C-alpha positions in Angstrom: 0.0 0.0 0.0 1.4 3.4 -1.0 2.3 5.8 1.7 -0.1 8.6 2.4 1.4 12.0 1.7 0.4 14.9 3.9 0.0 18.5 2.8 -1.1 21.0 5.5 -2.7 23.4 3.0 -4.8 20.7 1.3 -5.6 17.8 3.7 -8.4 19.5 5.7 -11.4 21.6 4.9 -10.3 24.4 7.1 -6.9 24.6 5.4 -8.4 24.6 1.9 -10.9 27.3 2.9 -7.9 29.7 3.4 -6.8 29.3 -0.2 -7.7 31.9 -2.8 -9.9 31.0 -5.7 -7.7 30.2 -8.7 -8.1 28.8 -12.2 -4.8 26.9 -11.7 -4.9 23.9 -9.3 -2.8 23.8 -6.1 -0.6 20.8 -6.7 1.2 18.3 -4.4 3.5 15.6 -5.5 2.3 12.3 -4.2 4.3 9.8 -6.4 7.0 10.1 -9.0 5.5 11.6 -12.1 2.2 12.1 -10.3 0.7 15.2 -8.7 -2.6 15.6 -6.9 -4.2 19.0 -7.6 -7.0 21.0 -5.9 -8.8 23.4 -8.2 -10.7 26.0 -6.2 -13.2 27.9 -8.4 -15.8 30.4 -7.4 -18.5 27.8 -7.3 -17.0 24.3 -7.6 -13.9 22.7 -5.9 -12.4 19.7 -7.6 -9.6 17.2 -7.3 -7.4 16.7 -10.4 -4.6 14.3 -11.2 -1.6 15.5 -13.3 0.3 12.6 -14.8 3.7 13.0 -16.5 3.7 11.5 -20.0 7.3 12.2 -20.9 8.9 14.7 -23.2 7.6 17.6 -21.2 4.0 16.6 -21.6 1.4 16.1 -18.9 -2.1 14.7 -18.8 -4.6 16.3 -16.4 -7.7 14.3 -15.4 -10.6 15.2 -13.2 -10.9 12.9 -10.1 -14.0 14.2 -8.3 -15.3 17.0 -6.2 -13.7 18.0 -2.9 -15.7 17.5 0.3 -15.6 21.2 1.1 -19.4 21.5 1.0 -20.9 18.0 0.6 -19.9 15.0 2.7 -17.5 12.6 1.0 -19.2 9.5 -0.5 -16.0 7.8 -1.9 -17.2 8.1 -5.5 -18.0 11.6 -6.7 -17.1 13.6 -3.6 -13.7 12.7 -2.1 -11.5 13.6 0.8 -7.9 14.4 0.3 -6.8 10.9 1.2 -9.5 9.3 -1.1 -8.3 11.6 -3.9 -4.8 10.3 -3.5 -5.8 6.7 -3.9 -7.9 7.4 -6.9 -5.1 9.4 -8.5 -2.7 6.5 -8.1 -5.2 4.1 -9.5 -5.7 6.4 -12.5 -2.0 6.4 -13.1 -1.7 2.6 -13.0 -4.8 2.1 -15.2 -5.1 5.3 -17.2 -8.4 6.0 -18.8 -7.6 6.6 -22.4 -9.7 9.0 -24.4 -10.3 7.7 -27.9 -9.3 10.5 -30.3 -11.9 9.3 -32.8 -14.7 10.1 -30.3 -13.3 13.2 -28.6 -15.3 16.0 -30.1 -14.8 19.8 -30.3 -17.7 20.2 -27.9 -15.9 18.1 -25.3 -12.7 20.1 -25.8 -14.6 23.3 -25.3 -16.3 22.0 -22.1 -12.9 20.9 -20.7 -11.4 24.3 -21.6 -14.3 26.2 -19.9 -13.8 24.0 -16.8 -10.1 24.9 -16.7 -11.0 28.6 -16.6 -13.0 28.1 -13.3 -12.2 31.0 -11.1 -10.9 33.3 -13.8 -12.8 36.4 -15.0 -12.5 35.3 -18.6 -14.5 32.1 -18.1 -18.0 33.6 -18.6 -17.1 35.6 -21.8 -15.3 32.6 -23.3 -18.2 30.3 -22.6 -20.8 32.7 -24.1 -18.6 33.5 -27.1 -18.0 29.8 -28.0 -21.5 28.8 -27.4 -22.8 31.5 -29.6 -20.5 31.1 -32.6 -19.4 27.5 -32.7 -22.1 25.7 -34.8 -23.3 22.2 -34.0 -21.8 20.8 -37.2 -18.3 21.8 -36.0 -18.9 21.2 -32.3 -20.0 17.6 -32.9 -17.1 16.8 -35.1 -14.1 14.8 -33.6 -11.1 17.0 -33.0 -8.9 14.5 -34.9 -11.1 14.9 -38.0 -11.3 18.7 -38.3 -9.3 20.1 -41.2 -7.8 23.5 -42.0 -10.6 24.1 -44.5 -13.2 23.5 -41.8 -11.7 26.2 -39.5 -11.1 28.7 -42.3 -14.7 28.3 -43.6 -15.9 28.8 -40.1 -13.8 32.0 -39.7 -15.2 33.4 -43.0 -18.8 32.6 -42.0 -18.3 34.8 -38.9 -17.1 37.7 -41.0 -20.1 37.4 -43.3 -22.6 37.2 -40.4 -24.3 40.2 -38.8 -23.1 41.1 -35.3 -25.3 39.8 -32.6 -27.4 42.2 -30.5 -28.7 41.8 -26.9 -31.6 39.2 -26.8 -33.9 38.6 -23.9 -33.4 35.3 -22.1 -35.7 32.7 -23.5 -36.4 34.6 -26.7 -37.3 32.4 -29.7 -35.2 34.4 -32.1 -31.7 35.9 -31.8 -31.4 39.6 -32.5 -28.8 41.1 -34.8 -27.6 44.6 -35.4 -28.3 46.1 -38.8 -25.0 47.0 -40.4 -23.6 47.4 -43.8 -21.3 44.4 -44.3 -19.8 46.1 -47.4 -18.4 48.9 -45.2 -14.6 48.4 -44.7 -14.8 49.4 -41.1 -17.6 46.9 -40.4 -15.6 44.2 -42.2 -12.5 45.0 -40.0 -14.6 44.7 -36.8 -16.1 41.4 -37.9 -12.6 40.1 -38.7 -11.4 41.3 -35.3 -14.3 39.4 -33.7 -13.5 36.3 -35.7 -9.9 36.5 -34.5 -11.0 36.7 -30.8 -13.3 33.7 -31.2 -10.6 31.7 -32.9 -8.3 32.5 -30.1 -10.7 30.9 -27.6 -11.2 27.9 -29.8 -7.5 27.5 -30.4 -6.9 27.6 -26.6 -9.5 24.8 -26.1 -7.9 22.6 -28.8 -4.4 23.3 -27.4 -5.6 22.2 -24.0 -6.9 18.9 -25.5 -3.6 18.3 -27.2 -1.6 19.1 -24.0 -3.8 16.7 -22.0 -3.2 13.9 -24.6 -6.7 13.8 -25.9 -5.7 14.3 -29.5 -2.5 13.1 -31.2 -1.5 16.3 -33.0 -2.1 20.1 -33.1 -0.8 20.7 -36.6 -4.3 21.4 -38.0 -5.2 24.6 -36.1 -1.6 25.7 -36.0 -1.8 26.3 -39.7 -4.9 28.5 -39.4 -3.9 32.2 -39.4 -5.7 35.2 -38.0 -6.9 38.0 -40.3 -4.2 40.6 -40.7 -4.7 44.2 -39.8 -8.1 43.5 -38.2 -7.0 44.3 -34.6 -5.1 47.5 -35.5 -6.3 50.7 -33.9 -8.3 53.0 -36.1 -6.4 56.3 -36.1 -8.4 59.4 -36.5 -7.4 63.0 -35.8 -9.9 65.8 -35.1 -10.0 68.7 -37.6 -9.8 72.2 -36.4 -13.5 72.7 -36.9 -14.4 69.6 -34.9 -12.1 70.6 -32.1 -13.7 74.0 -32.0 -17.2 72.5 -31.7 -16.0 70.3 -28.9 -14.6 73.3 -27.0 -17.8 75.3 -27.5 -19.8 72.4 -26.1 -17.8 72.4 -22.9 -18.7 74.4 -19.8 -16.4 77.4 -19.1 -15.0 76.0 -15.8 -13.3 73.1 -17.5 -13.0 74.4 -21.1 -9.4 75.3 -20.4 -8.6 71.6 -19.7 -10.0 70.6 -23.1 -8.1 73.4 -24.8 -4.9 72.3 -23.2 -5.5 68.6 -24.0 -6.2 69.4 -27.7 -3.3 71.7 -28.1 -0.7 69.4 -26.5 -2.0 65.8 -26.7 -1.2 65.4 -23.0 -2.9 62.8 -20.9 -5.1 63.9 -18.0 -2.4 63.0 -15.6 0.2 65.0 -17.6 -1.8 68.2 -17.9 -0.9 69.5 -14.4 2.8 69.0 -15.2 2.9 70.8 -18.6 5.0 73.9 -18.9 4.6 77.0 -21.0 8.0 77.3 -22.8 6.9 79.6 -25.6 8.7 82.7 -24.1 12.4 83.0 -24.7 13.1 86.5 -23.3 14.3 86.4 -19.7 12.2 89.2 -18.5 10.3 89.1 -15.3 7.0 89.1 -17.1 8.0 86.1 -19.3 9.5 84.3 -16.3 6.1 84.6 -14.6 4.4 83.2 -17.7 6.9 80.3 -17.7 5.4 79.2 -14.4 3.4 76.1 -15.0 0.5 77.3 -17.1 -1.5 74.2 -16.7 -0.9 73.5 -13.0 -4.7 73.3 -12.5 -4.1 71.4 -9.2 -2.9 74.7 -7.6 -5.3 77.0 -9.5 -8.5 75.0 -9.5 -7.9 72.8 -6.4 -11.5 72.9 -5.5 -13.1 72.2 -8.9 -10.4 69.9 -10.3 -12.2 66.6 -9.6 -15.4 68.0 -11.0 -13.7 69.3 -14.2 -11.9 66.0 -14.9 -15.1 64.0 -14.4 -17.0 66.2 -16.9 -14.1 66.0 -19.3 -14.1 62.2 -19.1 -17.9 62.1 -19.7 -17.5 64.2 -22.8 -14.8 62.1 -24.2 -16.7 58.9 -23.4 -19.8 60.2 -25.1 -17.8 60.9 -28.2 -16.1 57.6 -28.2 -12.6 58.8 -27.3 -12.1 57.1 -24.0 -12.5 53.6 -22.7 -15.0 53.2 -20.0 -12.6 51.4 -17.7 -9.6 53.5 -18.5 -8.8 57.0 -17.2 -6.8 57.9 -20.3 -7.9 58.8 -23.8 -7.7 56.1 -26.4 -5.6 58.3 -28.6 -2.4 59.9 -27.6 -3.3 63.2 -29.3 -6.5 63.9 -31.4 -4.8 66.6 -33.3 -1.0 66.2 -33.4 0.2 63.4 -35.8 2.2 60.5 -34.5 5.9 61.0 -33.5 7.0 59.2 -36.7 5.4 61.9 -38.9 7.1 65.1 -39.9 6.7 67.7 -37.1 4.6 70.7 -37.7 6.4 74.0 -37.9 4.7 76.8 -36.1 1.1 76.7 -34.9 -1.6 78.8 -36.6 -3.6 81.0 -34.2 -7.0 79.4 -33.3 -9.3 78.8 -30.5 -7.1 75.8 -29.6 -4.4 78.1 -28.3 -4.9 79.5 -24.8 -5.2 83.3 -24.8 -2.1 85.0 -23.6 -4.0 87.0 -21.0 -5.6 83.9 -19.6 -2.2 82.1 -19.4 -0.5 84.9 -17.6 -3.4 85.2 -15.2 -3.3 81.5 -14.4 0.4 81.5 -13.8 0.4 84.4 -11.4 -2.7 83.7 -9.4 
């Protein structure tokens, strides 16, 4: 009888309760080339066995549920010691998955289960369930071809983007878009690339776990080029003026400064007015940080920044979960482009009187 291996972080319910939820199992070596793992997800807690196959390859198999919530029954719900015995038996008499019967649907299910505890699990599950058709899902992984995956990618590009549909609705809603528009095509190709990334991860997991003999098929499937590149667009002077006029006076100066410099919100308070070259006392005062709004507008700074972000979000220039604009500068071309010489007078430039007043107040 094999010796029981102790692990103070896994052998009791109280010890496992202190562990953080993680998509990756907590492993403990119990035999040569054999590890017992505890996968603690947000809802389910499972025992897994990791068996070394040689050549840097491992096979990971589910053993059963941990007895964290339900009492152990020796079959589906196991204690730490029962999981050890079952893992050793699994190594001695491994359960081989027939590649001829291991389908894409099973590979996706195993992949979703491996993401337990990760924030990407729900999005990957919904994305694959929505876009992987039954004809492809029911096909054995060993039988899929490069042509199958490429045709599936093209079908996503040609399909309309899905819209929110009420739960239990009889028909899926779609957004009405012009599929001949180049920008719409780019977005559909970008969506196809993301979905293919999830499916590729599921197939790679099946290959790494020894469920399929080769991964050569999906390795030859390439993503659409140029689909994920950012769409660069710079505001015209007329558009920038309209944006400035739409802002309230108390934070219009921030918008003017951002448009004229391309600085981020966090960089605006650190910007310097270096336009003066004469070392006179007046110019030296103007060289004092023109945009140090933290000192000048200390009370209204937070309110101004909030309104500025709302304006940028409403116009699609800022991510909702990001405090910085999507584009480095909406007016100034990238650094690789030829620099502009001089700056024509416009509403984008702060008035001289306003700048000197800010610097001296």
